[in-house]
PyMOL Python script that loads the backbone (N, CA, C, O; Angstrom):
from pymol import cmd

cmd.read_pdbstr("""\
ATOM      1  N   MET A   1      45.019  60.358  46.068  1.00  0.00           N
ATOM      2  CA  MET A   1      44.839  59.617  47.462  1.00  0.00           C
ATOM      3  C   MET A   1      45.800  60.136  48.566  1.00  0.00           C
ATOM      4  O   MET A   1      46.974  60.246  48.211  1.00  0.00           O
ATOM      5  N   ASN A   2      45.583  60.379  49.489  1.00  0.00           N
ATOM      6  CA  ASN A   2      46.514  60.684  50.588  1.00  0.00           C
ATOM      7  C   ASN A   2      46.889  59.477  51.830  1.00  0.00           C
ATOM      8  O   ASN A   2      46.197  58.466  51.953  1.00  0.00           O
ATOM      9  N   ALA A   3      47.795  59.698  52.492  1.00  0.00           N
ATOM     10  CA  ALA A   3      48.355  58.529  53.227  1.00  0.00           C
ATOM     11  C   ALA A   3      47.365  57.932  54.205  1.00  0.00           C
ATOM     12  O   ALA A   3      47.472  56.731  54.453  1.00  0.00           O
ATOM     13  N   PRO A   4      46.506  58.574  54.730  1.00  0.00           N
ATOM     14  CA  PRO A   4      45.487  57.782  55.581  1.00  0.00           C
ATOM     15  C   PRO A   4      44.407  57.002  54.713  1.00  0.00           C
ATOM     16  O   PRO A   4      43.708  56.119  55.211  1.00  0.00           O
ATOM     17  N   GLU A   5      44.325  57.349  53.508  1.00  0.00           N
ATOM     18  CA  GLU A   5      43.337  56.748  52.763  1.00  0.00           C
ATOM     19  C   GLU A   5      43.839  55.480  52.381  1.00  0.00           C
ATOM     20  O   GLU A   5      43.134  54.472  52.434  1.00  0.00           O
ATOM     21  N   ILE A   6      45.295  55.468  51.908  1.00  0.00           N
ATOM     22  CA  ILE A   6      45.876  54.384  51.555  1.00  0.00           C
ATOM     23  C   ILE A   6      46.040  53.426  52.736  1.00  0.00           C
ATOM     24  O   ILE A   6      45.763  52.253  52.484  1.00  0.00           O
ATOM     25  N   ILE A   7      46.414  53.693  53.894  1.00  0.00           N
ATOM     26  CA  ILE A   7      46.440  53.051  54.922  1.00  0.00           C
ATOM     27  C   ILE A   7      44.927  52.336  55.367  1.00  0.00           C
ATOM     28  O   ILE A   7      44.737  51.187  55.766  1.00  0.00           O
ATOM     29  N   GLY A   8      44.065  53.287  55.180  1.00  0.00           N
ATOM     30  CA  GLY A   8      42.772  52.697  55.460  1.00  0.00           C
ATOM     31  C   GLY A   8      42.401  51.618  54.461  1.00  0.00           C
ATOM     32  O   GLY A   8      41.894  50.572  54.868  1.00  0.00           O
ATOM     33  N   GLY A   9      42.629  51.823  53.180  1.00  0.00           N
ATOM     34  CA  GLY A   9      42.547  50.750  52.328  1.00  0.00           C
ATOM     35  C   GLY A   9      43.239  49.614  52.368  1.00  0.00           C
ATOM     36  O   GLY A   9      42.725  48.599  51.897  1.00  0.00           O
ATOM     37  N   ILE A  10      44.531  49.576  52.936  1.00  0.00           N
ATOM     38  CA  ILE A  10      45.287  48.494  53.012  1.00  0.00           C
ATOM     39  C   ILE A  10      44.693  47.627  54.398  1.00  0.00           C
ATOM     40  O   ILE A  10      44.898  46.415  54.464  1.00  0.00           O
ATOM     41  N   PHE A  11      43.994  48.302  55.418  1.00  0.00           N
ATOM     42  CA  PHE A  11      43.488  47.765  56.570  1.00  0.00           C
ATOM     43  C   PHE A  11      42.091  47.085  55.939  1.00  0.00           C
ATOM     44  O   PHE A  11      41.778  45.972  56.363  1.00  0.00           O
ATOM     45  N   LEU A  12      41.455  47.575  55.182  1.00  0.00           N
ATOM     46  CA  LEU A  12      40.129  47.359  54.563  1.00  0.00           C
ATOM     47  C   LEU A  12      40.545  45.837  53.877  1.00  0.00           C
ATOM     48  O   LEU A  12      40.101  44.759  54.270  1.00  0.00           O
ATOM     49  N   LEU A  13      41.336  46.000  52.955  1.00  0.00           N
ATOM     50  CA  LEU A  13      41.792  44.813  52.411  1.00  0.00           C
ATOM     51  C   LEU A  13      42.286  43.644  53.049  1.00  0.00           C
ATOM     52  O   LEU A  13      42.144  42.476  52.687  1.00  0.00           O
ATOM     53  N   LEU A  14      42.937  44.134  54.130  1.00  0.00           N
ATOM     54  CA  LEU A  14      43.426  42.870  54.911  1.00  0.00           C
ATOM     55  C   LEU A  14      42.295  42.232  55.981  1.00  0.00           C
ATOM     56  O   LEU A  14      42.301  41.045  56.305  1.00  0.00           O
ATOM     57  N   ILE A  15      41.339  43.204  56.466  1.00  0.00           N
ATOM     58  CA  ILE A  15      39.981  42.898  57.009  1.00  0.00           C
ATOM     59  C   ILE A  15      39.158  41.902  56.120  1.00  0.00           C
ATOM     60  O   ILE A  15      38.866  40.790  56.560  1.00  0.00           O
ATOM     61  N   SER A  16      38.807  42.290  54.930  1.00  0.00           N
ATOM     62  CA  SER A  16      38.154  41.503  54.039  1.00  0.00           C
ATOM     63  C   SER A  16      38.590  39.975  53.861  1.00  0.00           C
ATOM     64  O   SER A  16      37.883  38.967  53.881  1.00  0.00           O
ATOM     65  N   ILE A  17      39.917  40.103  53.687  1.00  0.00           N
ATOM     66  CA  ILE A  17      40.645  38.793  53.576  1.00  0.00           C
ATOM     67  C   ILE A  17      40.262  37.811  54.782  1.00  0.00           C
ATOM     68  O   ILE A  17      39.758  36.700  54.620  1.00  0.00           O
ATOM     69  N   ALA A  18      40.558  38.356  55.939  1.00  0.00           N
ATOM     70  CA  ALA A  18      40.241  37.725  57.185  1.00  0.00           C
ATOM     71  C   ALA A  18      38.729  37.397  57.219  1.00  0.00           C
ATOM     72  O   ALA A  18      38.369  36.253  57.498  1.00  0.00           O
ATOM     73  N   ILE A  19      37.907  38.300  56.963  1.00  0.00           N
ATOM     74  CA  ILE A  19      36.559  37.742  56.971  1.00  0.00           C
ATOM     75  C   ILE A  19      36.267  36.637  56.242  1.00  0.00           C
ATOM     76  O   ILE A  19      35.747  35.614  56.687  1.00  0.00           O
ATOM     77  N   THR A  20      36.661  36.875  54.921  1.00  0.00           N
ATOM     78  CA  THR A  20      36.509  35.524  53.972  1.00  0.00           C
ATOM     79  C   THR A  20      37.026  34.212  54.455  1.00  0.00           C
ATOM     80  O   THR A  20      36.459  33.126  54.342  1.00  0.00           O
ATOM     81  N   LEU A  21      38.386  34.502  55.106  1.00  0.00           N
ATOM     82  CA  LEU A  21      38.759  33.109  55.745  1.00  0.00           C
ATOM     83  C   LEU A  21      37.980  32.689  56.861  1.00  0.00           C
ATOM     84  O   LEU A  21      37.631  31.510  56.927  1.00  0.00           O
ATOM     85  N   LEU A  22      37.672  33.480  57.721  1.00  0.00           N
ATOM     86  CA  LEU A  22      36.760  33.159  58.759  1.00  0.00           C
ATOM     87  C   LEU A  22      35.701  32.333  58.518  1.00  0.00           C
ATOM     88  O   LEU A  22      35.539  31.236  59.053  1.00  0.00           O
ATOM     89  N   VAL A  23      34.732  33.020  57.451  1.00  0.00           N
ATOM     90  CA  VAL A  23      33.446  32.448  56.896  1.00  0.00           C
ATOM     91  C   VAL A  23      33.772  31.197  56.379  1.00  0.00           C
ATOM     92  O   VAL A  23      32.941  30.315  56.598  1.00  0.00           O
ATOM     93  N   LEU A  24      34.891  30.857  55.672  1.00  0.00           N
ATOM     94  CA  LEU A  24      35.205  29.759  55.030  1.00  0.00           C
ATOM     95  C   LEU A  24      35.496  28.574  55.696  1.00  0.00           C
ATOM     96  O   LEU A  24      35.372  27.433  55.252  1.00  0.00           O
ATOM     97  N   VAL A  25      35.995  29.015  57.082  1.00  0.00           N
ATOM     98  CA  VAL A  25      36.524  28.023  58.116  1.00  0.00           C
ATOM     99  C   VAL A  25      35.245  27.364  58.812  1.00  0.00           C
ATOM    100  O   VAL A  25      35.207  26.190  59.180  1.00  0.00           O
ATOM    101  N   GLN A  26      34.154  28.329  58.947  1.00  0.00           N
ATOM    102  CA  GLN A  26      33.266  27.868  59.762  1.00  0.00           C
ATOM    103  C   GLN A  26      32.310  26.612  58.881  1.00  0.00           C
ATOM    104  O   GLN A  26      32.211  26.372  57.677  1.00  0.00           O
ATOM    105  N   GLU A  27      31.698  25.983  60.091  1.00  0.00           N
ATOM    106  CA  GLU A  27      30.829  24.822  59.396  1.00  0.00           C
ATOM    107  C   GLU A  27      29.576  25.394  59.117  1.00  0.00           C
ATOM    108  O   GLU A  27      29.312  26.441  59.708  1.00  0.00           O
ATOM    109  N   GLY A  28      28.620  24.850  58.219  1.00  0.00           N
ATOM    110  CA  GLY A  28      27.367  25.272  57.899  1.00  0.00           C
ATOM    111  C   GLY A  28      26.485  25.006  58.857  1.00  0.00           C
ATOM    112  O   GLY A  28      26.688  24.195  59.760  1.00  0.00           O
ATOM    113  N   SER A  29      25.416  25.703  58.706  1.00  0.00           N
ATOM    114  CA  SER A  29      24.201  25.192  59.919  1.00  0.00           C
ATOM    115  C   SER A  29      23.765  24.038  59.585  1.00  0.00           C
ATOM    116  O   SER A  29      23.622  23.709  58.407  1.00  0.00           O
ATOM    117  N   ARG A  30      23.451  23.135  60.776  1.00  0.00           N
ATOM    118  CA  ARG A  30      22.862  21.749  60.241  1.00  0.00           C
ATOM    119  C   ARG A  30      21.445  21.771  61.048  1.00  0.00           C
ATOM    120  O   ARG A  30      20.970  20.657  61.266  1.00  0.00           O
ATOM    121  N   GLY A  31      20.829  22.715  61.443  1.00  0.00           N
ATOM    122  CA  GLY A  31      19.622  22.833  61.973  1.00  0.00           C
ATOM    123  C   GLY A  31      18.309  22.095  61.330  1.00  0.00           C
ATOM    124  O   GLY A  31      17.407  21.646  62.036  1.00  0.00           O
ATOM    125  N   ALA A  32      18.317  22.024  59.837  1.00  0.00           N
ATOM    126  CA  ALA A  32      17.396  21.347  59.066  1.00  0.00           C
ATOM    127  C   ALA A  32      17.813  19.903  59.334  1.00  0.00           C
ATOM    128  O   ALA A  32      16.905  19.142  59.666  1.00  0.00           O
ATOM    129  N   THR A  33      18.954  19.450  59.246  1.00  0.00           N
ATOM    130  CA  THR A  33      19.345  17.962  59.091  1.00  0.00           C
ATOM    131  C   THR A  33      18.905  17.497  60.217  1.00  0.00           C
ATOM    132  O   THR A  33      18.134  16.537  60.211  1.00  0.00           O
ATOM    133  N   ASN A  34      19.369  18.176  61.557  1.00  0.00           N
ATOM    134  CA  ASN A  34      18.717  17.563  62.803  1.00  0.00           C
ATOM    135  C   ASN A  34      17.480  17.608  63.123  1.00  0.00           C
ATOM    136  O   ASN A  34      17.026  16.888  64.012  1.00  0.00           O
ATOM    137  N   ALA A  35      16.773  18.439  62.464  1.00  0.00           N
ATOM    138  CA  ALA A  35      15.113  18.167  62.519  1.00  0.00           C
ATOM    139  C   ALA A  35      14.773  17.152  61.825  1.00  0.00           C
ATOM    140  O   ALA A  35      14.000  16.383  62.396  1.00  0.00           O
ATOM    141  N   LEU A  36      15.125  16.855  60.661  1.00  0.00           N
ATOM    142  CA  LEU A  36      14.611  15.955  59.851  1.00  0.00           C
ATOM    143  C   LEU A  36      15.073  14.569  60.757  1.00  0.00           C
ATOM    144  O   LEU A  36      14.237  13.722  61.073  1.00  0.00           O
ATOM    145  N   THR A  37      16.330  14.476  61.079  1.00  0.00           N
ATOM    146  CA  THR A  37      16.755  13.195  61.615  1.00  0.00           C
ATOM    147  C   THR A  37      16.392  12.911  62.999  1.00  0.00           C
ATOM    148  O   THR A  37      16.603  11.780  63.435  1.00  0.00           O
ATOM    149  N   GLY A  38      15.828  13.878  63.795  1.00  0.00           N
ATOM    150  CA  GLY A  38      15.459  13.913  65.163  1.00  0.00           C
ATOM    151  C   GLY A  38      16.610  13.928  65.922  1.00  0.00           C
ATOM    152  O   GLY A  38      16.535  13.229  66.933  1.00  0.00           O
ATOM    153  N   SER A  39      17.795  14.588  65.723  1.00  0.00           N
ATOM    154  CA  SER A  39      18.885  14.518  66.597  1.00  0.00           C
ATOM    155  C   SER A  39      18.509  15.637  67.581  1.00  0.00           C
ATOM    156  O   SER A  39      17.627  16.446  67.295  1.00  0.00           O
ATOM    157  N   SER A  40      19.200  15.681  68.770  1.00  0.00           N
ATOM    158  CA  SER A  40      18.898  16.812  69.732  1.00  0.00           C
ATOM    159  C   SER A  40      20.516  17.346  70.033  1.00  0.00           C
ATOM    160  O   SER A  40      21.544  16.821  69.605  1.00  0.00           O
ATOM    161  N   SER A  41      20.418  18.326  70.741  1.00  0.00           N
ATOM    162  CA  SER A  41      21.681  18.961  71.243  1.00  0.00           C
ATOM    163  C   SER A  41      21.877  18.774  72.624  1.00  0.00           C
ATOM    164  O   SER A  41      22.428  19.708  73.206  1.00  0.00           O
ATOM    165  N   ASP A  42      21.590  17.891  73.217  1.00  0.00           N
ATOM    166  CA  ASP A  42      21.567  17.499  74.577  1.00  0.00           C
ATOM    167  C   ASP A  42      22.925  17.057  75.017  1.00  0.00           C
ATOM    168  O   ASP A  42      23.132  16.710  76.180  1.00  0.00           O
ATOM    169  N   SER A  43      24.024  17.068  73.926  1.00  0.00           N
ATOM    170  CA  SER A  43      25.462  16.454  74.728  1.00  0.00           C
ATOM    171  C   SER A  43      25.963  17.463  74.995  1.00  0.00           C
ATOM    172  O   SER A  43      25.489  18.589  74.839  1.00  0.00           O
ATOM    173  N   TYR A  44      27.160  17.115  75.504  1.00  0.00           N
ATOM    174  CA  TYR A  44      28.212  18.078  76.206  1.00  0.00           C
ATOM    175  C   TYR A  44      28.326  19.209  75.491  1.00  0.00           C
ATOM    176  O   TYR A  44      28.045  20.310  75.966  1.00  0.00           O
ATOM    177  N   PHE A  45      28.808  19.003  74.114  1.00  0.00           N
ATOM    178  CA  PHE A  45      28.975  20.039  73.159  1.00  0.00           C
ATOM    179  C   PHE A  45      27.960  20.871  72.806  1.00  0.00           C
ATOM    180  O   PHE A  45      28.254  22.058  72.661  1.00  0.00           O
ATOM    181  N   GLY A  46      26.540  20.442  72.588  1.00  0.00           N
ATOM    182  CA  GLY A  46      25.446  20.916  72.649  1.00  0.00           C
ATOM    183  C   GLY A  46      25.188  22.134  73.711  1.00  0.00           C
ATOM    184  O   GLY A  46      24.839  23.273  73.399  1.00  0.00           O
ATOM    185  N   LYS A  47      25.409  21.699  74.896  1.00  0.00           N
ATOM    186  CA  LYS A  47      25.097  22.530  76.001  1.00  0.00           C
ATOM    187  C   LYS A  47      26.141  23.472  76.299  1.00  0.00           C
ATOM    188  O   LYS A  47      25.883  24.444  77.008  1.00  0.00           O
ATOM    189  N   ASN A  48      27.414  23.268  75.786  1.00  0.00           N
ATOM    190  CA  ASN A  48      28.497  24.247  75.761  1.00  0.00           C
ATOM    191  C   ASN A  48      28.968  24.894  74.556  1.00  0.00           C
ATOM    192  O   ASN A  48      30.147  25.159  74.322  1.00  0.00           O
ATOM    193  N   SER A  49      27.823  25.170  73.684  1.00  0.00           N
ATOM    194  CA  SER A  49      28.189  25.674  72.564  1.00  0.00           C
ATOM    195  C   SER A  49      28.836  26.949  72.528  1.00  0.00           C
ATOM    196  O   SER A  49      29.480  27.233  71.518  1.00  0.00           O
ATOM    197  N   GLY A  50      28.760  27.782  73.504  1.00  0.00           N
ATOM    198  CA  GLY A  50      28.940  29.185  73.452  1.00  0.00           C
ATOM    199  C   GLY A  50      30.643  29.217  73.875  1.00  0.00           C
ATOM    200  O   GLY A  50      31.270  30.275  73.914  1.00  0.00           O
ATOM    201  N   ARG A  51      31.230  27.936  74.164  1.00  0.00           N
ATOM    202  CA  ARG A  51      32.576  27.859  74.474  1.00  0.00           C
ATOM    203  C   ARG A  51      33.403  26.974  73.174  1.00  0.00           C
ATOM    204  O   ARG A  51      34.599  26.682  73.157  1.00  0.00           O
ATOM    205  N   SER A  52      32.430  26.679  72.183  1.00  0.00           N
ATOM    206  CA  SER A  52      33.067  25.740  71.052  1.00  0.00           C
ATOM    207  C   SER A  52      34.034  26.570  70.219  1.00  0.00           C
ATOM    208  O   SER A  52      34.379  27.726  70.466  1.00  0.00           O
ATOM    209  N   ARG A  53      34.390  25.869  69.274  1.00  0.00           N
ATOM    210  CA  ARG A  53      35.322  26.623  67.991  1.00  0.00           C
ATOM    211  C   ARG A  53      34.366  27.384  67.334  1.00  0.00           C
ATOM    212  O   ARG A  53      34.525  28.584  67.112  1.00  0.00           O
ATOM    213  N   GLU A  54      33.371  26.746  67.007  1.00  0.00           N
ATOM    214  CA  GLU A  54      32.260  27.440  66.028  1.00  0.00           C
ATOM    215  C   GLU A  54      31.603  28.903  66.552  1.00  0.00           C
ATOM    216  O   GLU A  54      31.248  29.812  65.802  1.00  0.00           O
ATOM    217  N   ALA A  55      31.529  28.905  68.026  1.00  0.00           N
ATOM    218  CA  ALA A  55      31.019  30.012  68.648  1.00  0.00           C
ATOM    219  C   ALA A  55      32.415  31.116  68.772  1.00  0.00           C
ATOM    220  O   ALA A  55      32.246  32.327  68.910  1.00  0.00           O
ATOM    221  N   THR A  56      33.512  30.607  68.712  1.00  0.00           N
ATOM    222  CA  THR A  56      34.703  31.720  68.698  1.00  0.00           C
ATOM    223  C   THR A  56      34.973  32.112  67.449  1.00  0.00           C
ATOM    224  O   THR A  56      35.495  33.212  67.269  1.00  0.00           O
ATOM    225  N   LEU A  57      34.636  31.212  66.307  1.00  0.00           N
ATOM    226  CA  LEU A  57      34.814  31.667  64.990  1.00  0.00           C
ATOM    227  C   LEU A  57      33.805  32.766  64.693  1.00  0.00           C
ATOM    228  O   LEU A  57      34.175  33.782  64.105  1.00  0.00           O
ATOM    229  N   GLY A  58      32.581  32.603  65.067  1.00  0.00           N
ATOM    230  CA  GLY A  58      31.421  33.443  65.027  1.00  0.00           C
ATOM    231  C   GLY A  58      31.716  34.847  65.534  1.00  0.00           C
ATOM    232  O   GLY A  58      31.607  35.903  64.910  1.00  0.00           O
ATOM    233  N   ARG A  59      32.131  34.640  66.855  1.00  0.00           N
ATOM    234  CA  ARG A  59      32.587  36.019  67.397  1.00  0.00           C
ATOM    235  C   ARG A  59      33.560  36.587  66.813  1.00  0.00           C
ATOM    236  O   ARG A  59      33.466  37.811  66.721  1.00  0.00           O
ATOM    237  N   TYR A  60      34.645  36.007  66.303  1.00  0.00           N
ATOM    238  CA  TYR A  60      35.740  36.696  65.544  1.00  0.00           C
ATOM    239  C   TYR A  60      35.247  37.321  64.110  1.00  0.00           C
ATOM    240  O   TYR A  60      35.692  38.372  63.650  1.00  0.00           O
ATOM    241  N   THR A  61      34.433  36.647  63.593  1.00  0.00           N
ATOM    242  CA  THR A  61      33.787  37.027  62.199  1.00  0.00           C
ATOM    243  C   THR A  61      32.757  38.473  62.483  1.00  0.00           C
ATOM    244  O   THR A  61      32.697  39.395  61.670  1.00  0.00           O
ATOM    245  N   LYS A  62      32.108  38.449  63.589  1.00  0.00           N
ATOM    246  CA  LYS A  62      31.278  39.349  64.146  1.00  0.00           C
ATOM    247  C   LYS A  62      32.200  40.835  64.355  1.00  0.00           C
ATOM    248  O   LYS A  62      31.892  41.922  63.866  1.00  0.00           O
ATOM    249  N   TYR A  63      33.163  40.604  65.046  1.00  0.00           N
ATOM    250  CA  TYR A  63      34.333  41.829  65.402  1.00  0.00           C
ATOM    251  C   TYR A  63      34.929  42.242  63.901  1.00  0.00           C
ATOM    252  O   TYR A  63      35.002  43.415  63.534  1.00  0.00           O
ATOM    253  N   ALA A  64      35.338  41.127  63.104  1.00  0.00           N
ATOM    254  CA  ALA A  64      35.984  41.573  61.907  1.00  0.00           C
ATOM    255  C   ALA A  64      35.122  42.336  61.037  1.00  0.00           C
ATOM    256  O   ALA A  64      35.660  43.127  60.261  1.00  0.00           O
ATOM    257  N   SER A  65      33.618  42.197  61.050  1.00  0.00           N
ATOM    258  CA  SER A  65      32.878  42.905  60.311  1.00  0.00           C
ATOM    259  C   SER A  65      32.659  44.188  60.942  1.00  0.00           C
ATOM    260  O   SER A  65      32.676  45.152  60.177  1.00  0.00           O
ATOM    261  N   ILE A  66      32.456  44.415  62.186  1.00  0.00           N
ATOM    262  CA  ILE A  66      32.165  45.696  62.622  1.00  0.00           C
ATOM    263  C   ILE A  66      33.512  46.497  62.612  1.00  0.00           C
ATOM    264  O   ILE A  66      33.393  47.722  62.573  1.00  0.00           O
ATOM    265  N   ALA A  67      34.679  46.014  62.641  1.00  0.00           N
ATOM    266  CA  ALA A  67      35.895  46.670  62.369  1.00  0.00           C
ATOM    267  C   ALA A  67      35.763  47.222  60.761  1.00  0.00           C
ATOM    268  O   ALA A  67      35.975  48.399  60.467  1.00  0.00           O
ATOM    269  N   PHE A  68      35.471  46.434  60.010  1.00  0.00           N
ATOM    270  CA  PHE A  68      35.380  46.571  58.524  1.00  0.00           C
ATOM    271  C   PHE A  68      34.526  47.698  58.199  1.00  0.00           C
ATOM    272  O   PHE A  68      34.797  48.473  57.282  1.00  0.00           O
ATOM    273  N   MET A  69      33.340  47.817  59.049  1.00  0.00           N
ATOM    274  CA  MET A  69      32.285  48.678  58.690  1.00  0.00           C
ATOM    275  C   MET A  69      32.935  50.177  59.440  1.00  0.00           C
ATOM    276  O   MET A  69      32.950  51.234  58.808  1.00  0.00           O
ATOM    277  N   LEU A  70      33.366  50.083  60.627  1.00  0.00           N
ATOM    278  CA  LEU A  70      34.036  51.422  61.097  1.00  0.00           C
ATOM    279  C   LEU A  70      35.137  52.020  60.352  1.00  0.00           C
ATOM    280  O   LEU A  70      35.230  53.244  60.250  1.00  0.00           O
ATOM    281  N   ILE A  71      35.959  51.233  59.838  1.00  0.00           N
ATOM    282  CA  ILE A  71      37.115  51.779  59.006  1.00  0.00           C
ATOM    283  C   ILE A  71      36.678  52.141  57.850  1.00  0.00           C
ATOM    284  O   ILE A  71      37.313  53.059  57.332  1.00  0.00           O
ATOM    285  N   THR A  72      35.663  51.658  57.178  1.00  0.00           N
ATOM    286  CA  THR A  72      35.136  52.185  55.845  1.00  0.00           C
ATOM    287  C   THR A  72      34.461  53.608  56.127  1.00  0.00           C
ATOM    288  O   THR A  72      34.572  54.500  55.286  1.00  0.00           O
ATOM    289  N   VAL A  73      33.775  53.805  57.298  1.00  0.00           N
ATOM    290  CA  VAL A  73      33.355  54.998  57.689  1.00  0.00           C
ATOM    291  C   VAL A  73      34.298  55.855  57.609  1.00  0.00           C
ATOM    292  O   VAL A  73      34.244  56.768  56.785  1.00  0.00           O
ATOM    293  N   VAL A  74      35.481  55.677  58.587  1.00  0.00           N
ATOM    294  CA  VAL A  74      36.634  56.490  58.716  1.00  0.00           C
ATOM    295  C   VAL A  74      37.033  56.859  57.332  1.00  0.00           C
ATOM    296  O   VAL A  74      36.826  57.989  56.890  1.00  0.00           O
ATOM    297  N   VAL A  75      37.545  56.009  56.714  1.00  0.00           N
ATOM    298  CA  VAL A  75      38.088  56.320  55.184  1.00  0.00           C
ATOM    299  C   VAL A  75      37.233  57.097  54.320  1.00  0.00           C
ATOM    300  O   VAL A  75      37.741  57.727  53.391  1.00  0.00           O
ATOM    301  N   TYR A  76      36.019  57.120  54.522  1.00  0.00           N
ATOM    302  CA  TYR A  76      35.019  58.051  53.830  1.00  0.00           C
ATOM    303  C   TYR A  76      34.896  59.477  54.310  1.00  0.00           C
ATOM    304  O   TYR A  76      34.872  60.477  53.593  1.00  0.00           O
ATOM    305  N   ILE A  77      34.822  59.427  55.631  1.00  0.00           N
ATOM    306  CA  ILE A  77      34.912  60.674  56.153  1.00  0.00           C
ATOM    307  C   ILE A  77      36.321  61.616  56.012  1.00  0.00           C
ATOM    308  O   ILE A  77      36.383  62.845  55.971  1.00  0.00           O
ATOM    309  N   LEU A  78      37.495  60.575  55.950  1.00  0.00           N
ATOM    310  CA  LEU A  78      38.793  61.262  55.546  1.00  0.00           C
ATOM    311  C   LEU A  78      38.886  62.054  54.298  1.00  0.00           C
ATOM    312  O   LEU A  78      39.257  63.213  54.114  1.00  0.00           O
ATOM    313  N   GLU A  79      38.322  60.853  53.228  1.00  0.00           N
ATOM    314  CA  GLU A  79      38.228  61.665  51.961  1.00  0.00           C
ATOM    315  C   GLU A  79      37.490  62.697  51.848  1.00  0.00           C
ATOM    316  O   GLU A  79      37.925  63.667  51.227  1.00  0.00           O
ATOM    317  N   ILE A  80      36.175  62.719  52.440  1.00  0.00           N
ATOM    318  CA  ILE A  80      35.349  64.104  52.396  1.00  0.00           C
ATOM    319  C   ILE A  80      36.068  65.249  52.995  1.00  0.00           C
ATOM    320  O   ILE A  80      35.978  66.384  52.527  1.00  0.00           O
ATOM    321  N   ALA A  81      36.810  64.940  54.071  1.00  0.00           N
ATOM    322  CA  ALA A  81      37.474  66.059  55.099  1.00  0.00           C
ATOM    323  C   ALA A  81      38.593  66.667  53.966  1.00  0.00           C
ATOM    324  O   ALA A  81      38.680  67.865  53.696  1.00  0.00           O
ATOM    325  N   VAL A  82      39.332  65.723  53.432  1.00  0.00           N
ATOM    326  CA  VAL A  82      40.627  66.058  52.745  1.00  0.00           C
ATOM    327  C   VAL A  82      40.212  66.504  51.291  1.00  0.00           C
ATOM    328  O   VAL A  82      40.813  67.420  50.730  1.00  0.00           O
ATOM    329  N   GLY A  83      39.210  65.859  50.722  1.00  0.00           N
ATOM    330  CA  GLY A  83      38.541  66.271  49.645  1.00  0.00           C
ATOM    331  C   GLY A  83      39.524  65.961  48.088  1.00  0.00           C
ATOM    332  O   GLY A  83      39.061  66.279  46.992  1.00  0.00           O
TER     333      GLY A  83
END
""", "prot")
cmd.dss("prot")
cmd.show_as("cartoon", "prot")
cmd.util.cbc("prot")
cmd.orient("prot")
């Protein structure tokens, strides 16, 4: 392994830990429970869900997943190029 592969591996490890923590911090989906109990999302938080903590965590998870995928492809290409 050369230096870029090691650095890429470290980044992959750090991003995978971040993704795991982000997913664990998020609350589960409660759509089925709300459907059974007749609850609605007409409250302030329901109308502004794009600005809530859950939406922010979801965006960060999405960005971390994209970064993970891109770094994985770059490390693979570096491994092929250096051989």
